[in-house]
C-alpha positions as CSV (number, residue, x, y, z in Angstrom):
1,M,32.2,-22.7,22.0
2,E,31.4,-19.1,21.0
3,L,29.0,-17.6,23.5
4,A,27.8,-14.5,21.7
5,G,24.1,-15.0,21.0
6,K,23.8,-18.3,22.9
7,R,20.5,-18.8,24.8
8,I,21.4,-20.0,28.3
9,L,19.1,-21.5,30.9
10,I,20.7,-21.5,34.4
11,T,19.0,-23.3,37.3
12,G,19.7,-22.0,40.8
13,G,20.7,-18.8,39.0
14,S,19.8,-16.2,41.6
15,S,23.0,-16.5,43.7
16,G,26.4,-18.2,44.1
17,I,28.0,-19.9,41.1
18,G,24.9,-19.7,39.0
19,L,24.7,-15.9,39.3
20,A,28.4,-15.5,38.8
21,L,28.2,-17.5,35.6
22,A,25.3,-15.5,34.4
23,E,27.3,-12.3,34.8
24,R,30.1,-13.8,32.7
25,F,27.8,-15.2,30.1
26,A,26.1,-11.9,29.7
27,A,29.4,-10.1,29.3
28,A,30.2,-12.6,26.5
29,G,27.0,-11.6,24.7
30,A,24.7,-14.5,25.6
31,R,21.0,-14.3,26.4
32,L,20.0,-15.6,29.8
33,F,17.1,-17.2,31.5
34,L,17.3,-17.9,35.3
35,T,15.3,-20.1,37.5
36,A,15.3,-20.4,41.3
37,R,12.9,-21.1,44.1
38,G,13.1,-17.8,45.9
39,E,11.1,-15.2,44.0
40,E,12.6,-12.1,45.7
41,R,16.2,-13.2,45.2
42,L,15.5,-14.1,41.6
43,E,14.0,-10.7,40.9
44,A,17.0,-9.1,42.4
45,A,19.3,-11.2,40.3
46,V,17.5,-10.3,37.1
47,L,17.6,-6.6,37.9
48,Q,21.3,-6.9,38.8
49,L,22.0,-8.5,35.4
50,Q,19.9,-6.0,33.5
51,A,21.9,-3.2,35.2
52,I,25.0,-4.5,33.4
53,G,23.2,-4.7,30.1
54,A,22.2,-8.3,30.1
55,T,19.3,-9.7,28.1
56,V,17.7,-11.7,30.9
57,A,14.4,-13.1,32.1
58,G,13.5,-15.6,34.8
59,V,10.8,-17.6,36.6
60,S,10.5,-18.7,40.2
61,A,10.3,-22.5,40.0
62,D,11.5,-25.6,41.9
63,V,13.2,-27.9,39.4
64,A,13.0,-30.7,42.0
65,T,9.4,-31.0,41.0
66,A,7.8,-32.1,37.7
67,E,5.7,-28.9,37.6
68,G,8.8,-26.7,38.2
69,R,10.8,-28.3,35.5
70,A,7.9,-28.0,33.0
71,L,7.4,-24.3,33.9
72,T,11.1,-23.6,33.7
73,L,11.5,-25.1,30.2
74,S,8.3,-23.7,28.7
75,T,8.9,-20.1,29.9
76,A,12.6,-20.2,29.0
77,Q,11.8,-21.3,25.5
78,A,9.1,-18.8,25.1
79,A,11.4,-16.0,26.4
80,M,14.5,-16.9,24.3
81,G,13.0,-18.8,21.4
82,G,15.1,-21.9,22.2
83,I,17.9,-23.2,24.4
84,D,21.5,-23.6,23.4
85,I,23.1,-24.2,26.9
86,L,21.5,-25.8,30.0
87,V,23.3,-25.2,33.2
88,N,22.3,-27.6,35.9
89,N,23.5,-25.6,38.9
90,A,20.6,-25.8,41.5
91,G,21.6,-28.0,44.4
92,G,21.2,-28.6,48.1
93,V,23.2,-30.1,51.0
94,R,22.7,-31.4,54.5
95,A,25.8,-32.5,56.3
96,G,26.1,-34.8,59.4
97,R,26.2,-38.4,60.4
98,L,24.1,-40.5,58.1
99,E,21.9,-42.0,60.8
100,E,21.2,-38.5,62.2
101,I,19.9,-37.0,58.9
102,A,16.2,-37.2,58.3
103,E,15.0,-39.5,55.5
104,A,13.2,-36.5,53.9
105,E,16.5,-34.6,53.8
106,I,18.3,-37.5,52.2
107,E,15.5,-37.7,49.6
108,A,15.7,-34.0,49.0
109,M,19.4,-34.1,48.3
110,I,19.1,-37.0,45.9
111,T,16.2,-35.2,44.1
112,V,17.7,-31.8,43.7
113,D,21.3,-32.8,43.1
114,L,20.8,-35.8,40.9
115,L,17.3,-36.6,39.8
116,A,16.3,-33.1,38.8
117,P,19.3,-32.5,36.5
118,I,18.8,-35.8,34.8
119,L,15.1,-35.2,34.2
120,L,15.5,-31.6,33.2
121,T,18.2,-32.5,30.8
122,R,16.0,-35.3,29.3
123,A,13.2,-32.8,28.8
124,A,15.5,-30.2,27.3
125,L,17.1,-32.5,24.8
126,P,14.7,-31.7,21.9
127,A,15.5,-28.0,22.2
128,L,19.2,-28.6,22.5
129,R,19.2,-30.8,19.4
130,E,17.4,-28.1,17.5
131,S,20.2,-25.7,18.4
132,G,22.8,-27.9,16.6
133,D,25.6,-26.4,18.7
134,S,24.6,-26.9,22.3
135,L,26.0,-27.7,25.8
136,V,24.9,-29.3,29.1
137,L,26.9,-27.9,31.9
138,N,26.6,-29.9,35.2
139,I,27.9,-28.3,38.4
140,A,29.0,-31.3,40.5
141,S,31.4,-31.0,43.5
142,G,35.0,-31.9,44.5
143,L,33.3,-34.4,46.9
144,A,32.3,-36.3,43.8
145,L,36.0,-37.1,43.4
146,V,37.1,-37.5,47.0
147,G,34.3,-38.4,49.5
148,A,34.4,-36.8,52.9
149,P,32.8,-38.0,56.1
150,F,29.5,-36.5,57.0
151,Y,28.7,-35.8,53.4
152,A,27.8,-39.3,52.3
153,T,24.5,-38.6,50.5
154,Y,25.7,-35.4,49.0
155,A,28.9,-37.0,47.7
156,A,26.8,-39.9,46.3
157,A,24.5,-37.6,44.5
158,K,27.2,-35.4,43.0
159,A,29.3,-38.5,42.0
160,G,26.1,-39.7,40.3
161,L,25.8,-36.4,38.5
162,A,29.4,-36.6,37.3
163,R,29.0,-40.1,35.9
164,F,25.7,-39.1,34.3
165,G,27.4,-36.3,32.5
166,E,30.3,-38.6,31.4
167,A,27.9,-41.2,30.0
168,L,25.6,-38.7,28.4
169,R,28.6,-36.9,26.7
170,R,29.5,-40.2,25.0
171,E,25.9,-41.0,24.2
172,L,25.5,-37.6,22.4
173,K,28.9,-37.4,20.8
174,G,28.7,-36.5,17.2
175,E,25.1,-35.1,17.6
176,G,25.9,-31.5,18.3
177,I,25.4,-31.6,22.1
178,H,28.5,-31.5,24.3
179,V,28.5,-32.2,28.1
180,L,30.8,-30.5,30.6
181,T,31.1,-31.3,34.3
182,A,32.5,-28.8,36.8
183,Y,33.9,-29.9,40.2
184,P,34.1,-26.9,42.5
185,T,35.8,-27.2,45.9
186,A,34.3,-25.3,48.9
187,T,33.2,-22.0,47.4
188,D,32.2,-18.8,49.1
189,T,28.5,-18.9,48.3
190,P,25.3,-18.7,50.3
191,M,25.1,-22.5,50.3
192,M,28.3,-22.6,52.5
193,K,27.3,-20.0,55.1
194,S,26.1,-22.6,57.6
195,S,29.3,-24.6,57.5
196,K,31.9,-23.8,60.1
197,A,34.6,-25.9,58.5
198,G,37.7,-23.7,57.8
199,P,41.3,-23.9,56.7
200,E,42.3,-25.7,59.9
201,L,40.3,-28.6,58.6
202,G,41.5,-28.2,55.0
203,F,38.4,-26.4,53.8
204,I,39.6,-23.3,52.1
205,R,36.8,-21.4,50.4
206,E,37.5,-20.3,46.9
207,P,36.1,-17.0,45.7
208,V,33.0,-17.6,43.5
209,A,34.5,-15.3,40.9
210,A,37.5,-17.6,40.4
211,V,35.3,-20.7,40.1
212,A,33.0,-18.9,37.5
213,D,36.0,-17.7,35.5
214,A,37.4,-21.2,35.3
215,I,34.1,-22.7,34.2
216,L,33.7,-20.0,31.6
217,E,37.1,-20.8,30.2
218,A,36.3,-24.5,30.1
219,V,33.0,-23.8,28.2
220,R,34.9,-21.8,25.6
221,E,37.5,-24.5,25.2
222,D,34.9,-27.3,24.9
223,A,36.6,-29.1,27.8
224,F,35.2,-32.3,29.3
225,S,35.7,-31.1,32.9
226,V,37.0,-28.4,35.2
227,I,38.4,-29.4,38.6
228,R,39.1,-26.7,41.2
229,G,41.5,-26.8,44.1
230,G,44.8,-26.6,42.3
231,E,47.8,-28.8,43.0
232,A,46.6,-29.8,46.5
233,R,43.3,-31.1,45.1
234,E,45.1,-33.0,42.3
235,K,47.4,-34.6,44.9
236,M,44.4,-35.6,47.0
237,I,42.6,-37.2,44.0
238,R,45.8,-39.1,43.1
239,L,46.3,-40.2,46.7
240,N,42.7,-41.3,47.0
241,R,43.1,-43.5,44.0
242,E,46.6,-44.9,44.8
243,A,46.5,-45.1,48.6
244,P,43.0,-44.5,49.9
245,E,44.0,-45.7,53.4
246,V,46.2,-42.6,53.8
247,V,43.2,-40.4,53.0
248,D,41.1,-42.4,55.4
249,Q,43.7,-41.7,58.2
250,R,43.7,-38.0,57.4
251,F,40.0,-37.8,57.8
252,L,40.2,-39.9,61.0
253,D,42.6,-37.4,62.5
254,M,40.2,-34.6,61.9
255,K,36.9,-36.4,62.2
256,A,35.9,-35.1,65.6
257,G,36.5,-31.5,64.6
258,L,34.9,-31.8,61.3
259,A,31.8,-33.4,62.8
260,E,31.3,-30.4,65.0
261,A,32.1,-27.9,62.3
262,V,29.6,-29.2,59.7
263,K,26.7,-30.5,61.9
264,G,24.7,-27.4,61.2
265,H,25.6,-27.2,57.5
266,S,22.2,-27.2,55.7
267,A,21.0,-25.6,52.5
268,L,18.0,-27.5,51.2
């Protein structure tokens, strides 16, 4: 896909992967519209992008709510005159043993990580159809491919988002709307700051710039997916498919340490 002149809406665009993608899309000549819950951080992101010459606007909105989705779409279309690319990047996580996570936190993860992208995409489809050459980019997670203990709900939501994207891609094939799913591993973003899981537990945080560069390349190549983590991740995915009991044992060996490291991991 040629990005010059494309009108791109990015949810959760004020930091992390969303902001890094915005920087790269801007450099490629795209027009941007960002949405995020935090007004101050959003304003800072817009100013940061304008400083590098981006054409960008934004609105503070919570896409986990019907009102936030409606505001996001109406203001984005008014600002850009339409939408060519929707980036479903906003997300949230709360790690820990399932029985120790509050019901409200479980519902929040399902809503922001799965329900919101589905409903926002549904509402954006008329604008994407009008474009004629459009894209839905869903930011899932490596945990959608290999589930890890203490992330049961998050993994479920992200796996749901991945299959949503796959099914929708096939539903829309031949209609001018492509769907791409990204599977980042642990990435050095604000969402990961409260996690203490490190390399000793197999959690090596990838620079956000590397993740954004890979996603940008996948967008340009009209890829179906982009999976981060290199050869080690590929091996884990293959092992999880062919010998899941081996993966189970690996997690059992580290379970106590992992439980302690991620018990405070929360970004909702």
